[in-house]
N, CA, C and O atoms as a Maestro MAE file, in Angstrom:
{
 s_m_m2io_version
 :::
 2.0.0
}

f_m_ct {
 s_m_title
 :::
 protein
 m_atom[352] {
  # First column is atom index #
  i_m_mmod_type
  r_m_x_coord
  r_m_y_coord
  r_m_z_coord
  i_m_residue_number
  s_m_chain_name
  s_m_pdb_residue_name
  s_m_pdb_atom_name
  i_m_atomic_number
  :::
  1 25 0.693 -1.376 -0.092 1 A "MET " " N  " 7
  2 3 -0.405 0.042 -0.255 1 A "MET " " CA " 6
  3 2 0.932 1.428 -0.179 1 A "MET " " C  " 6
  4 15 2.048 1.218 0.297 1 A "MET " " O  " 8
  5 25 0.599 2.452 -0.613 2 A "THR " " N  " 7
  6 3 1.097 3.787 -1.147 2 A "THR " " CA " 6
  7 2 0.532 4.611 0.029 2 A "THR " " C  " 6
  8 15 -0.684 4.767 0.144 2 A "THR " " O  " 8
  9 25 1.455 5.164 0.945 3 A "GLU " " N  " 7
  10 3 1.721 5.759 1.859 3 A "GLU " " CA " 6
  11 2 1.608 7.072 1.584 3 A "GLU " " C  " 6
  12 15 2.555 7.680 1.083 3 A "GLU " " O  " 8
  13 25 0.153 7.818 1.948 4 A "GLN " " N  " 7
  14 3 0.356 9.246 1.482 4 A "GLN " " CA " 6
  15 2 1.072 10.375 2.395 4 A "GLN " " C  " 6
  16 15 1.089 10.012 3.571 4 A "GLN " " O  " 8
  17 25 1.539 11.369 2.232 5 A "LYS " " N  " 7
  18 3 2.608 11.745 2.959 5 A "LYS " " CA " 6
  19 2 1.311 13.314 3.017 5 A "LYS " " C  " 6
  20 15 0.608 13.767 2.113 5 A "LYS " " O  " 8
  21 25 1.458 13.750 4.455 6 A "GLU " " N  " 7
  22 3 0.385 15.026 4.790 6 A "GLU " " CA " 6
  23 2 1.595 16.034 3.889 6 A "GLU " " C  " 6
  24 15 2.786 15.775 3.718 6 A "GLU " " O  " 8
  25 25 0.708 17.398 3.345 7 A "PRO " " N  " 7
  26 3 1.365 18.092 2.777 7 A "PRO " " CA " 6
  27 2 2.160 19.135 3.946 7 A "PRO " " C  " 6
  28 15 1.681 19.461 5.033 7 A "PRO " " O  " 8
  29 25 3.466 19.539 3.408 8 A "LYS " " N  " 7
  30 3 4.185 20.144 4.664 8 A "LYS " " CA " 6
  31 2 3.699 22.116 4.330 8 A "LYS " " C  " 6
  32 15 3.005 22.644 3.461 8 A "LYS " " O  " 8
  33 25 4.367 22.594 5.338 9 A "ILE " " N  " 7
  34 3 4.519 24.233 4.685 9 A "ILE " " CA " 6
  35 2 5.242 24.169 3.894 9 A "ILE " " C  " 6
  36 15 6.228 23.440 3.989 9 A "ILE " " O  " 8
  37 25 4.980 24.948 2.798 10 A "ASN " " N  " 7
  38 3 6.188 25.581 1.674 10 A "ASN " " CA " 6
  39 2 7.234 26.697 2.944 10 A "ASN " " C  " 6
  40 15 6.740 27.446 3.787 10 A "ASN " " O  " 8
  41 25 8.821 26.449 2.676 11 A "PRO " " N  " 7
  42 3 9.459 27.538 3.372 11 A "PRO " " CA " 6
  43 2 9.168 28.706 2.263 11 A "PRO " " C  " 6
  44 15 10.098 29.468 2.528 11 A "PRO " " O  " 8
  45 25 8.675 29.132 1.519 12 A "PHE " " N  " 7
  46 3 9.111 30.092 0.803 12 A "PHE " " CA " 6
  47 2 8.065 30.991 1.539 12 A "PHE " " C  " 6
  48 15 8.275 32.151 1.894 12 A "PHE " " O  " 8
  49 25 6.900 30.281 1.718 13 A "GLY " " N  " 7
  50 3 5.584 30.840 2.382 13 A "GLY " " CA " 6
  51 2 6.063 31.548 3.997 13 A "GLY " " C  " 6
  52 15 5.838 32.739 4.213 13 A "GLY " " O  " 8
  53 25 6.717 30.680 5.029 14 A "ILE " " N  " 7
  54 3 7.218 31.658 5.496 14 A "ILE " " CA " 6
  55 2 8.212 32.220 5.579 14 A "ILE " " C  " 6
  56 15 8.680 32.634 6.639 14 A "ILE " " O  " 8
  57 25 8.732 32.341 4.455 15 A "ALA " " N  " 7
  58 3 10.070 33.521 4.619 15 A "ALA " " CA " 6
  59 2 9.770 34.913 3.789 15 A "ALA " " C  " 6
  60 15 10.479 35.905 3.621 15 A "ALA " " O  " 8
  61 25 8.331 34.570 3.298 16 A "SER " " N  " 7
  62 3 7.256 35.430 3.016 16 A "SER " " CA " 6
  63 2 7.021 36.517 3.863 16 A "SER " " C  " 6
  64 15 7.251 37.725 3.808 16 A "SER " " O  " 8
  65 25 6.443 35.672 4.746 17 A "LEU " " N  " 7
  66 3 5.697 36.770 5.816 17 A "LEU " " CA " 6
  67 2 6.811 37.112 7.083 17 A "LEU " " C  " 6
  68 15 6.507 37.977 7.904 17 A "LEU " " O  " 8
  69 25 7.865 36.521 7.169 18 A "VAL " " N  " 7
  70 3 8.620 36.744 8.519 18 A "VAL " " CA " 6
  71 2 9.545 37.932 7.123 18 A "VAL " " C  " 6
  72 15 10.510 38.426 7.707 18 A "VAL " " O  " 8
  73 25 9.522 38.222 6.282 19 A "CYS " " N  " 7
  74 3 10.326 39.774 5.341 19 A "CYS " " CA " 6
  75 2 9.493 40.388 5.475 19 A "CYS " " C  " 6
  76 15 9.933 41.491 5.801 19 A "CYS " " O  " 8
  77 25 8.202 40.414 5.427 20 A "GLY " " N  " 7
  78 3 7.032 41.466 5.097 20 A "GLY " " CA " 6
  79 2 7.226 41.567 6.757 20 A "GLY " " C  " 6
  80 15 7.838 42.634 6.796 20 A "GLY " " O  " 8
  81 25 7.104 41.156 8.119 21 A "VAL " " N  " 7
  82 3 7.118 41.594 9.292 21 A "VAL " " CA " 6
  83 2 8.214 42.368 9.457 21 A "VAL " " C  " 6
  84 15 8.038 43.459 9.999 21 A "VAL " " O  " 8
  85 25 9.605 41.978 9.024 22 A "VAL " " N  " 7
  86 3 10.860 42.695 9.402 22 A "VAL " " CA " 6
  87 2 11.123 43.597 8.199 22 A "VAL " " C  " 6
  88 15 12.181 44.222 8.132 22 A "VAL " " O  " 8
  89 25 10.213 43.681 7.266 23 A "GLY " " N  " 7
  90 3 10.237 44.703 6.275 23 A "GLY " " CA " 6
  91 2 9.750 46.297 7.024 23 A "GLY " " C  " 6
  92 15 10.256 47.378 6.723 23 A "GLY " " O  " 8
  93 25 8.569 46.069 8.128 24 A "LEU " " N  " 7
  94 3 8.479 47.182 9.114 24 A "LEU " " CA " 6
  95 2 9.309 47.579 9.389 24 A "LEU " " C  " 6
  96 15 9.152 48.796 9.479 24 A "LEU " " O  " 8
  97 25 10.636 47.176 9.716 25 A "ILE " " N  " 7
  98 3 12.052 47.985 10.437 25 A "ILE " " CA " 6
  99 2 12.860 48.573 9.133 25 A "ILE " " C  " 6
  100 15 13.174 49.747 8.936 25 A "ILE " " O  " 8
  101 25 13.115 47.415 8.286 26 A "ILE " " N  " 7
  102 3 13.949 47.594 7.534 26 A "ILE " " CA " 6
  103 2 13.292 46.918 5.822 26 A "ILE " " C  " 6
  104 15 13.253 45.773 5.372 26 A "ILE " " O  " 8
  105 25 12.895 48.141 5.301 27 A "TRP " " N  " 7
  106 3 11.682 47.857 4.195 27 A "TRP " " CA " 6
  107 2 12.225 47.641 3.262 27 A "TRP " " C  " 6
  108 15 11.425 47.059 2.530 27 A "TRP " " O  " 8
  109 25 13.197 47.752 2.757 28 A "VAL " " N  " 7
  110 3 14.062 47.242 1.580 28 A "VAL " " CA " 6
  111 2 13.679 45.574 1.608 28 A "VAL " " C  " 6
  112 15 13.522 45.020 0.520 28 A "VAL " " O  " 8
  113 25 13.498 44.618 3.135 29 A "ILE " " N  " 7
  114 3 13.208 43.592 3.038 29 A "ILE " " CA " 6
  115 2 11.912 42.933 2.265 29 A "ILE " " C  " 6
  116 15 11.779 41.893 1.620 29 A "ILE " " O  " 8
  117 25 11.137 43.856 2.568 30 A "ALA " " N  " 7
  118 3 9.523 43.638 2.363 30 A "ALA " " CA " 6
  119 2 9.903 43.427 0.732 30 A "ALA " " C  " 6
  120 15 9.025 42.997 -0.017 30 A "ALA " " O  " 8
  121 25 10.540 43.578 0.486 31 A "ILE " " N  " 7
  122 3 10.493 43.158 -1.414 31 A "ILE " " CA " 6
  123 2 11.232 42.167 -1.791 31 A "ILE " " C  " 6
  124 15 11.143 41.773 -2.953 31 A "ILE " " O  " 8
  125 25 12.099 41.571 -0.898 32 A "LEU " " N  " 7
  126 3 12.164 39.991 -1.022 32 A "LEU " " CA " 6
  127 2 10.565 39.334 -0.486 32 A "LEU " " C  " 6
  128 15 9.834 38.584 -1.133 32 A "LEU " " O  " 8
  129 25 10.372 39.801 0.663 33 A "GLY " " N  " 7
  130 3 8.810 39.249 0.922 33 A "GLY " " CA " 6
  131 2 7.642 38.968 -0.248 33 A "GLY " " C  " 6
  132 15 7.038 37.912 -0.436 33 A "GLY " " O  " 8
  133 25 7.496 40.330 -1.037 34 A "VAL " " N  " 7
  134 3 6.989 40.081 -2.494 34 A "VAL " " CA " 6
  135 2 7.110 38.909 -3.235 34 A "VAL " " C  " 6
  136 15 6.182 38.262 -3.720 34 A "VAL " " O  " 8
  137 25 8.419 38.644 -3.303 35 A "VAL " " N  " 7
  138 3 9.316 37.620 -4.232 35 A "VAL " " CA " 6
  139 2 9.173 36.555 -3.629 35 A "VAL " " C  " 6
  140 15 8.580 35.684 -4.265 35 A "VAL " " O  " 8
  141 25 9.611 36.222 -2.297 36 A "PHE " " N  " 7
  142 3 8.822 34.546 -2.086 36 A "PHE " " CA " 6
  143 2 7.634 34.706 -1.187 36 A "PHE " " C  " 6
  144 15 7.519 34.023 -0.169 36 A "PHE " " O  " 8
  145 25 6.912 35.436 -1.484 37 A "GLY " " N  " 7
  146 3 5.233 35.124 -1.406 37 A "GLY " " CA " 6
  147 2 5.245 34.669 -2.710 37 A "GLY " " C  " 6
  148 15 4.813 33.517 -2.733 37 A "GLY " " O  " 8
  149 25 5.536 35.054 -3.752 38 A "HIS " " N  " 7
  150 3 5.049 34.987 -5.365 38 A "HIS " " CA " 6
  151 2 5.439 33.655 -5.722 38 A "HIS " " C  " 6
  152 15 4.837 32.977 -6.555 38 A "HIS " " O  " 8
  153 25 6.688 33.201 -4.936 39 A "VAL " " N  " 7
  154 3 7.474 31.618 -5.403 39 A "VAL " " CA " 6
  155 2 6.378 30.626 -4.579 39 A "VAL " " C  " 6
  156 15 5.844 29.586 -4.964 39 A "VAL " " O  " 8
  157 25 6.270 31.231 -3.505 40 A "ALA " " N  " 7
  158 3 5.214 30.088 -2.559 40 A "ALA " " CA " 6
  159 2 3.979 29.932 -2.949 40 A "ALA " " C  " 6
  160 15 3.299 29.074 -2.385 40 A "ALA " " O  " 8
  161 25 3.576 30.507 -3.708 41 A "ARG " " N  " 7
  162 3 2.110 30.594 -3.921 41 A "ARG " " CA " 6
  163 2 1.974 29.736 -5.632 41 A "ARG " " C  " 6
  164 15 0.888 29.214 -5.881 41 A "ARG " " O  " 8
  165 25 2.877 29.667 -6.490 42 A "ASN " " N  " 7
  166 3 3.770 29.352 -7.530 42 A "ASN " " CA " 6
  167 2 3.557 27.772 -7.392 42 A "ASN " " C  " 6
  168 15 2.586 27.093 -7.726 42 A "ASN " " O  " 8
  169 25 4.792 27.387 -6.782 43 A "GLN " " N  " 7
  170 3 4.778 26.208 -5.644 43 A "GLN " " CA " 6
  171 2 3.630 25.633 -5.271 43 A "GLN " " C  " 6
  172 15 3.379 24.551 -5.802 43 A "GLN " " O  " 8
  173 25 2.932 26.030 -4.564 44 A "ILE " " N  " 7
  174 3 1.822 25.618 -3.893 44 A "ILE " " CA " 6
  175 2 0.688 25.334 -4.744 44 A "ILE " " C  " 6
  176 15 -0.252 24.631 -4.373 44 A "ILE " " O  " 8
  177 25 0.784 25.971 -6.086 45 A "LYS " " N  " 7
  178 3 -0.212 25.835 -6.782 45 A "LYS " " CA " 6
  179 2 -0.079 24.823 -7.812 45 A "LYS " " C  " 6
  180 15 -0.963 24.307 -8.496 45 A "LYS " " O  " 8
  181 25 1.267 24.609 -7.809 46 A "LYS " " N  " 7
  182 3 1.791 23.401 -9.073 46 A "LYS " " CA " 6
  183 2 1.793 22.237 -8.357 46 A "LYS " " C  " 6
  184 15 1.386 21.288 -9.027 46 A "LYS " " O  " 8
  185 25 2.158 21.926 -7.052 47 A "THR " " N  " 7
  186 3 2.406 20.759 -6.406 47 A "THR " " CA " 6
  187 2 1.414 20.861 -4.902 47 A "THR " " C  " 6
  188 15 1.957 20.843 -3.797 47 A "THR " " O  " 8
  189 25 -0.183 20.976 -5.086 48 A "PRO " " N  " 7
  190 3 -0.909 20.624 -4.092 48 A "PRO " " CA " 6
  191 2 -0.433 19.730 -2.722 48 A "PRO " " C  " 6
  192 15 -0.476 19.932 -1.508 48 A "PRO " " O  " 8
  193 25 0.031 18.659 -3.575 49 A "GLN " " N  " 7
  194 3 -0.053 17.305 -2.704 49 A "GLN " " CA " 6
  195 2 1.184 17.428 -1.828 49 A "GLN " " C  " 6
  196 15 1.291 16.712 -0.833 49 A "GLN " " O  " 8
  197 25 2.362 18.533 -2.242 50 A "LYS " " N  " 7
  198 3 3.712 18.332 -1.575 50 A "LYS " " CA " 6
  199 2 3.786 19.676 -0.933 50 A "LYS " " C  " 6
  200 15 4.794 19.892 -0.259 50 A "LYS " " O  " 8
  201 25 2.924 20.577 -1.025 51 A "TYR " " N  " 7
  202 3 2.936 21.842 -0.004 51 A "TYR " " CA " 6
  203 2 1.472 22.842 0.363 51 A "TYR " " C  " 6
  204 15 0.774 23.448 -0.450 51 A "TYR " " O  " 8
  205 25 1.389 22.799 1.152 52 A "SER " " N  " 7
  206 3 0.236 23.469 1.760 52 A "SER " " CA " 6
  207 2 -0.069 24.569 2.055 52 A "SER " " C  " 6
  208 15 0.471 25.333 1.256 52 A "SER " " O  " 8
  209 25 -0.731 25.175 2.880 53 A "TRP " " N  " 7
  210 3 -0.702 26.344 3.945 53 A "TRP " " CA " 6
  211 2 -0.428 27.638 2.720 53 A "TRP " " C  " 6
  212 15 0.445 28.401 3.132 53 A "TRP " " O  " 8
  213 25 -0.848 27.951 1.648 54 A "GLY " " N  " 7
  214 3 -1.339 28.740 0.853 54 A "GLY " " CA " 6
  215 2 -1.107 30.097 1.466 54 A "GLY " " C  " 6
  216 15 -0.143 30.849 1.324 54 A "GLY " " O  " 8
  217 25 -2.332 30.259 2.261 55 A "GLY " " N  " 7
  218 3 -2.913 31.434 3.445 55 A "GLY " " CA " 6
  219 2 -1.308 32.224 3.636 55 A "GLY " " C  " 6
  220 15 -0.883 33.258 3.122 55 A "GLY " " O  " 8
  221 25 -0.740 31.377 4.477 56 A "LEU " " N  " 7
  222 3 0.598 32.079 4.887 56 A "LEU " " CA " 6
  223 2 1.132 32.833 3.959 56 A "LEU " " C  " 6
  224 15 1.367 34.035 4.085 56 A "LEU " " O  " 8
  225 25 1.368 32.091 2.891 57 A "ALA " " N  " 7
  226 3 1.996 33.106 1.801 57 A "ALA " " CA " 6
  227 2 1.346 34.292 0.852 57 A "ALA " " C  " 6
  228 15 1.851 35.240 0.251 57 A "ALA " " O  " 8
  229 25 0.160 33.863 0.974 58 A "LEU " " N  " 7
  230 3 -0.842 35.122 0.749 58 A "LEU " " CA " 6
  231 2 -0.720 36.121 2.026 58 A "LEU " " C  " 6
  232 15 -0.943 37.323 1.882 58 A "LEU " " O  " 8
  233 25 -0.378 35.598 3.206 59 A "ALA " " N  " 7
  234 3 -0.182 36.511 3.996 59 A "ALA " " CA " 6
  235 2 1.046 37.801 3.885 59 A "ALA " " C  " 6
  236 15 1.252 39.003 4.055 59 A "ALA " " O  " 8
  237 25 1.585 36.633 3.505 60 A "GLY " " N  " 7
  238 3 3.161 37.153 3.459 60 A "GLY " " CA " 6
  239 2 3.201 38.435 2.495 60 A "GLY " " C  " 6
  240 15 3.846 39.461 2.708 60 A "GLY " " O  " 8
  241 25 2.299 38.140 1.279 61 A "LEU " " N  " 7
  242 3 2.286 39.097 -0.075 61 A "LEU " " CA " 6
  243 2 1.530 40.219 0.548 61 A "LEU " " C  " 6
  244 15 1.956 41.354 0.333 61 A "LEU " " O  " 8
  245 25 0.575 40.083 1.215 62 A "ILE " " N  " 7
  246 3 -0.223 40.921 1.494 62 A "ILE " " CA " 6
  247 2 0.226 42.187 2.267 62 A "ILE " " C  " 6
  248 15 -0.096 43.362 2.088 62 A "ILE " " O  " 8
  249 25 1.141 41.570 3.269 63 A "VAL " " N  " 7
  250 3 2.016 42.483 4.225 63 A "VAL " " CA " 6
  251 2 2.877 43.283 3.694 63 A "VAL " " C  " 6
  252 15 3.027 44.465 4.001 63 A "VAL " " O  " 8
  253 25 3.659 42.496 2.630 64 A "SER " " N  " 7
  254 3 5.112 43.069 2.169 64 A "SER " " CA " 6
  255 2 4.621 44.267 1.232 64 A "SER " " C  " 6
  256 15 5.065 45.413 1.146 64 A "SER " " O  " 8
  257 25 3.469 43.590 0.493 65 A "TYR " " N  " 7
  258 3 3.086 44.811 -0.294 65 A "TYR " " CA " 6
  259 2 2.694 45.783 0.225 65 A "TYR " " C  " 6
  260 15 3.021 46.832 -0.330 65 A "TYR " " O  " 8
  261 25 1.886 45.878 1.421 66 A "ILE " " N  " 7
  262 3 1.705 46.953 2.101 66 A "ILE " " CA " 6
  263 2 2.938 48.018 2.757 66 A "ILE " " C  " 6
  264 15 2.845 49.244 2.813 66 A "ILE " " O  " 8
  265 25 3.844 47.365 3.123 67 A "ILE " " N  " 7
  266 3 4.711 48.002 3.592 67 A "ILE " " CA " 6
  267 2 5.608 48.529 2.146 67 A "ILE " " C  " 6
  268 15 6.224 49.587 2.274 67 A "ILE " " O  " 8
  269 25 5.691 47.760 0.689 68 A "VAL " " N  " 7
  270 3 6.498 48.307 0.076 68 A "VAL " " CA " 6
  271 2 5.354 49.823 -0.233 68 A "VAL " " C  " 6
  272 15 5.810 50.966 -0.267 68 A "VAL " " O  " 8
  273 25 4.570 49.653 -0.337 69 A "ALA " " N  " 7
  274 3 3.003 50.954 -0.730 69 A "ALA " " CA " 6
  275 2 3.509 52.150 -0.004 69 A "ALA " " C  " 6
  276 15 3.844 53.277 -0.370 69 A "ALA " " O  " 8
  277 25 3.445 51.397 1.412 70 A "ILE " " N  " 7
  278 3 3.715 52.890 2.393 70 A "ILE " " CA " 6
  279 2 4.983 53.317 2.722 70 A "ILE " " C  " 6
  280 15 5.185 53.925 3.774 70 A "ILE " " O  " 8
  281 25 5.912 53.050 1.890 71 A "ASN " " N  " 7
  282 3 7.385 53.269 2.153 71 A "ASN " " CA " 6
  283 2 7.855 53.796 0.781 71 A "ASN " " C  " 6
  284 15 8.940 54.374 0.710 71 A "ASN " " O  " 8
  285 25 6.886 53.577 -0.591 72 A "MET " " N  " 7
  286 3 6.902 54.283 -1.832 72 A "MET " " CA " 6
  287 2 6.558 56.114 -2.289 72 A "MET " " C  " 6
  288 15 6.915 57.008 -3.057 72 A "MET " " O  " 8
  289 25 5.449 55.745 -0.971 73 A "LEU " " N  " 7
  290 3 4.288 57.165 -0.679 73 A "LEU " " CA " 6
  291 2 5.423 58.028 0.093 73 A "LEU " " C  " 6
  292 15 5.756 59.152 -0.283 73 A "LEU " " O  " 8
  293 25 6.083 57.238 1.435 74 A "ALA " " N  " 7
  294 3 6.618 57.996 2.058 74 A "ALA " " CA " 6
  295 2 8.277 58.881 1.360 74 A "ALA " " C  " 6
  296 15 8.717 60.014 1.555 74 A "ALA " " O  " 8
  297 25 8.677 57.989 0.722 75 A "LEU " " N  " 7
  298 3 9.595 58.072 -0.523 75 A "LEU " " CA " 6
  299 2 9.080 59.392 -1.420 75 A "LEU " " C  " 6
  300 15 9.809 60.379 -1.523 75 A "LEU " " O  " 8
  301 25 8.353 59.358 -1.773 76 A "LEU " " N  " 7
  302 3 7.880 60.316 -2.760 76 A "LEU " " CA " 6
  303 2 7.227 61.288 -1.860 76 A "LEU " " C  " 6
  304 15 6.726 62.181 -2.545 76 A "LEU " " O  " 8
  305 25 7.056 61.448 -0.743 77 A "GLY " " N  " 7
  306 3 6.339 62.900 -0.008 77 A "GLY " " CA " 6
  307 2 7.827 63.139 0.515 77 A "GLY " " C  " 6
  308 15 7.824 64.269 1.003 77 A "GLY " " O  " 8
  309 25 9.067 62.589 0.625 78 A "MET " " N  " 7
  310 3 10.021 63.279 1.064 78 A "MET " " CA " 6
  311 2 10.350 63.892 -0.163 78 A "MET " " C  " 6
  312 15 10.311 65.111 -0.335 78 A "MET " " O  " 8
  313 25 10.708 62.977 -1.109 79 A "GLY " " N  " 7
  314 3 11.105 63.810 -2.604 79 A "GLY " " CA " 6
  315 2 10.458 64.791 -2.769 79 A "GLY " " C  " 6
  316 15 11.097 65.692 -3.314 79 A "GLY " " O  " 8
  317 25 9.052 65.108 -2.440 80 A "ALA " " N  " 7
  318 3 8.224 66.579 -2.754 80 A "ALA " " CA " 6
  319 2 8.730 67.536 -2.152 80 A "ALA " " C  " 6
  320 15 8.945 68.559 -2.803 80 A "ALA " " O  " 8
  321 25 9.124 67.489 -0.517 81 A "PHE " " N  " 7
  322 3 9.185 68.165 0.653 81 A "PHE " " CA " 6
  323 2 10.763 68.394 0.193 81 A "PHE " " C  " 6
  324 15 11.101 69.530 0.523 81 A "PHE " " O  " 8
  325 25 11.628 67.811 -0.338 82 A "TRP " " N  " 7
  326 3 13.260 68.444 -0.384 82 A "TRP " " CA " 6
  327 2 12.949 69.039 -1.964 82 A "TRP " " C  " 6
  328 15 14.055 69.391 -2.375 82 A "TRP " " O  " 8
  329 25 11.956 69.296 -2.997 83 A "VAL " " N  " 7
  330 3 11.948 69.525 -4.274 83 A "VAL " " CA " 6
  331 2 11.667 71.689 -3.693 83 A "VAL " " C  " 6
  332 15 12.325 72.712 -3.884 83 A "VAL " " O  " 8
  333 25 10.288 71.346 -2.949 84 A "SER " " N  " 7
  334 3 9.750 72.492 -2.524 84 A "SER " " CA " 6
  335 2 10.772 73.547 -1.867 84 A "SER " " C  " 6
  336 15 10.733 74.751 -2.121 84 A "SER " " O  " 8
  337 25 11.899 72.808 -0.789 85 A "ILE " " N  " 7
  338 3 12.374 73.263 -0.119 85 A "ILE " " CA " 6
  339 2 13.452 73.899 -1.093 85 A "ILE " " C  " 6
  340 15 13.647 75.112 -1.016 85 A "ILE " " O  " 8
  341 25 14.211 73.077 -2.072 86 A "LEU " " N  " 7
  342 3 15.525 73.831 -2.484 86 A "LEU " " CA " 6
  343 2 14.725 74.560 -3.761 86 A "LEU " " C  " 6
  344 15 15.395 75.234 -4.544 86 A "LEU " " O  " 8
  345 25 13.416 74.430 -3.942 87 A "SER " " N  " 7
  346 3 12.799 75.593 -5.063 87 A "SER " " CA " 6
  347 2 12.809 77.110 -4.416 87 A "SER " " C  " 6
  348 15 13.545 78.041 -4.744 87 A "SER " " O  " 8
  349 25 11.966 77.097 -3.584 88 A "SER " " N  " 7
  350 3 12.091 78.273 -2.764 88 A "SER " " CA " 6
  351 2 13.350 78.906 -2.117 88 A "SER " " C  " 6
  352 15 13.248 79.929 -1.439 88 A "SER " " O  " 8
  :::
 }
 m_bond[351] {
  # First column is bond index #
  i_m_from
  i_m_to
  i_m_order
  :::
  1 1 2 1
  2 2 3 1
  3 3 4 2
  4 3 5 1
  5 5 6 1
  6 6 7 1
  7 7 8 2
  8 7 9 1
  9 9 10 1
  10 10 11 1
  11 11 12 2
  12 11 13 1
  13 13 14 1
  14 14 15 1
  15 15 16 2
  16 15 17 1
  17 17 18 1
  18 18 19 1
  19 19 20 2
  20 19 21 1
  21 21 22 1
  22 22 23 1
  23 23 24 2
  24 23 25 1
  25 25 26 1
  26 26 27 1
  27 27 28 2
  28 27 29 1
  29 29 30 1
  30 30 31 1
  31 31 32 2
  32 31 33 1
  33 33 34 1
  34 34 35 1
  35 35 36 2
  36 35 37 1
  37 37 38 1
  38 38 39 1
  39 39 40 2
  40 39 41 1
  41 41 42 1
  42 42 43 1
  43 43 44 2
  44 43 45 1
  45 45 46 1
  46 46 47 1
  47 47 48 2
  48 47 49 1
  49 49 50 1
  50 50 51 1
  51 51 52 2
  52 51 53 1
  53 53 54 1
  54 54 55 1
  55 55 56 2
  56 55 57 1
  57 57 58 1
  58 58 59 1
  59 59 60 2
  60 59 61 1
  61 61 62 1
  62 62 63 1
  63 63 64 2
  64 63 65 1
  65 65 66 1
  66 66 67 1
  67 67 68 2
  68 67 69 1
  69 69 70 1
  70 70 71 1
  71 71 72 2
  72 71 73 1
  73 73 74 1
  74 74 75 1
  75 75 76 2
  76 75 77 1
  77 77 78 1
  78 78 79 1
  79 79 80 2
  80 79 81 1
  81 81 82 1
  82 82 83 1
  83 83 84 2
  84 83 85 1
  85 85 86 1
  86 86 87 1
  87 87 88 2
  88 87 89 1
  89 89 90 1
  90 90 91 1
  91 91 92 2
  92 91 93 1
  93 93 94 1
  94 94 95 1
  95 95 96 2
  96 95 97 1
  97 97 98 1
  98 98 99 1
  99 99 100 2
  100 99 101 1
  101 101 102 1
  102 102 103 1
  103 103 104 2
  104 103 105 1
  105 105 106 1
  106 106 107 1
  107 107 108 2
  108 107 109 1
  109 109 110 1
  110 110 111 1
  111 111 112 2
  112 111 113 1
  113 113 114 1
  114 114 115 1
  115 115 116 2
  116 115 117 1
  117 117 118 1
  118 118 119 1
  119 119 120 2
  120 119 121 1
  121 121 122 1
  122 122 123 1
  123 123 124 2
  124 123 125 1
  125 125 126 1
  126 126 127 1
  127 127 128 2
  128 127 129 1
  129 129 130 1
  130 130 131 1
  131 131 132 2
  132 131 133 1
  133 133 134 1
  134 134 135 1
  135 135 136 2
  136 135 137 1
  137 137 138 1
  138 138 139 1
  139 139 140 2
  140 139 141 1
  141 141 142 1
  142 142 143 1
  143 143 144 2
  144 143 145 1
  145 145 146 1
  146 146 147 1
  147 147 148 2
  148 147 149 1
  149 149 150 1
  150 150 151 1
  151 151 152 2
  152 151 153 1
  153 153 154 1
  154 154 155 1
  155 155 156 2
  156 155 157 1
  157 157 158 1
  158 158 159 1
  159 159 160 2
  160 159 161 1
  161 161 162 1
  162 162 163 1
  163 163 164 2
  164 163 165 1
  165 165 166 1
  166 166 167 1
  167 167 168 2
  168 167 169 1
  169 169 170 1
  170 170 171 1
  171 171 172 2
  172 171 173 1
  173 173 174 1
  174 174 175 1
  175 175 176 2
  176 175 177 1
  177 177 178 1
  178 178 179 1
  179 179 180 2
  180 179 181 1
  181 181 182 1
  182 182 183 1
  183 183 184 2
  184 183 185 1
  185 185 186 1
  186 186 187 1
  187 187 188 2
  188 187 189 1
  189 189 190 1
  190 190 191 1
  191 191 192 2
  192 191 193 1
  193 193 194 1
  194 194 195 1
  195 195 196 2
  196 195 197 1
  197 197 198 1
  198 198 199 1
  199 199 200 2
  200 199 201 1
  201 201 202 1
  202 202 203 1
  203 203 204 2
  204 203 205 1
  205 205 206 1
  206 206 207 1
  207 207 208 2
  208 207 209 1
  209 209 210 1
  210 210 211 1
  211 211 212 2
  212 211 213 1
  213 213 214 1
  214 214 215 1
  215 215 216 2
  216 215 217 1
  217 217 218 1
  218 218 219 1
  219 219 220 2
  220 219 221 1
  221 221 222 1
  222 222 223 1
  223 223 224 2
  224 223 225 1
  225 225 226 1
  226 226 227 1
  227 227 228 2
  228 227 229 1
  229 229 230 1
  230 230 231 1
  231 231 232 2
  232 231 233 1
  233 233 234 1
  234 234 235 1
  235 235 236 2
  236 235 237 1
  237 237 238 1
  238 238 239 1
  239 239 240 2
  240 239 241 1
  241 241 242 1
  242 242 243 1
  243 243 244 2
  244 243 245 1
  245 245 246 1
  246 246 247 1
  247 247 248 2
  248 247 249 1
  249 249 250 1
  250 250 251 1
  251 251 252 2
  252 251 253 1
  253 253 254 1
  254 254 255 1
  255 255 256 2
  256 255 257 1
  257 257 258 1
  258 258 259 1
  259 259 260 2
  260 259 261 1
  261 261 262 1
  262 262 263 1
  263 263 264 2
  264 263 265 1
  265 265 266 1
  266 266 267 1
  267 267 268 2
  268 267 269 1
  269 269 270 1
  270 270 271 1
  271 271 272 2
  272 271 273 1
  273 273 274 1
  274 274 275 1
  275 275 276 2
  276 275 277 1
  277 277 278 1
  278 278 279 1
  279 279 280 2
  280 279 281 1
  281 281 282 1
  282 282 283 1
  283 283 284 2
  284 283 285 1
  285 285 286 1
  286 286 287 1
  287 287 288 2
  288 287 289 1
  289 289 290 1
  290 290 291 1
  291 291 292 2
  292 291 293 1
  293 293 294 1
  294 294 295 1
  295 295 296 2
  296 295 297 1
  297 297 298 1
  298 298 299 1
  299 299 300 2
  300 299 301 1
  301 301 302 1
  302 302 303 1
  303 303 304 2
  304 303 305 1
  305 305 306 1
  306 306 307 1
  307 307 308 2
  308 307 309 1
  309 309 310 1
  310 310 311 1
  311 311 312 2
  312 311 313 1
  313 313 314 1
  314 314 315 1
  315 315 316 2
  316 315 317 1
  317 317 318 1
  318 318 319 1
  319 319 320 2
  320 319 321 1
  321 321 322 1
  322 322 323 1
  323 323 324 2
  324 323 325 1
  325 325 326 1
  326 326 327 1
  327 327 328 2
  328 327 329 1
  329 329 330 1
  330 330 331 1
  331 331 332 2
  332 331 333 1
  333 333 334 1
  334 334 335 1
  335 335 336 2
  336 335 337 1
  337 337 338 1
  338 338 339 1
  339 339 340 2
  340 339 341 1
  341 341 342 1
  342 342 343 1
  343 343 344 2
  344 343 345 1
  345 345 346 1
  346 346 347 1
  347 347 348 2
  348 347 349 1
  349 349 350 1
  350 350 351 1
  351 351 352 2
  :::
 }
}
């Protein structure tokens, strides 16, 4: 009889969530969270019998995208601030 192995947690999903949370402090790391999240979701979609916990990867993607968006807005705001200071 063939034994069915239970799907395991995708390590890229874990890495995505960790990078998203660390991205709160070091925002560049959040970009890695986006990449790892997409890799994990792709692997889970292709091999659902091997990997599970797609929600973990999705959570990492959401957190990472939010951190990246907030920081891009902050960079644009700082750029606009410095342009207004230097042009006056």
